[in-house]
C-alpha positions, 0 to 999 in steps of 0.5 A, spaced: 500 499 499 505 504 501 510 503 495 502 504 491 501 511 494 508 512 492 507 511 486 500 515 486 505 520 489 510 519 483 505 521 477 504 528 479 512 530 482 517 525 479 523 522 482 527 528 483 523 534 483 525 539 488 519 541 493 521 546 495 519 549 489 512 547 490 508 552 494 503 550 499 497 550 495 499 546 490 502 541 495 495 541 499 491 541 493 495 534 491 495 532 498 487 532 497 486 528 490 491 523 494 487 523 500 480 522 496 482 517 491 478 509 493 484 505 494 482 497 492 485 494 498 480 499 503 474 500 498 473 507 500 478 513 500 483 514 506 479 521 508 473 516 509 477 512 514 481 517 517 475 520 520 471 514 520 476 512 525 476 519 529 468 520 529 469 513 533 475 514 537 471 521 539 464 517 540 467 511 545 471 516 549 464 521 550 461 514 552 465 511 557 
C-alpha cells in the first residue's frame, strides 16, 4: 500500500523534483487529490477511513 501511494505521489511529483519550489497551495491540492482517491485495499478513500476512526474514537471516549 505504501509503495502504491509513493507511485501515486510520483505521478504528480516525479523523482528528483525539488519540492522546495512547489508552493503550499499546490501541495495541499495534490494532498487532497491523493487522500480522496479510493484505494482498492480499503474500498474507501484514506480520508473516509481516517475520519471514520476519529469519529468512532471520539464517540467511544464520550460514552466512557
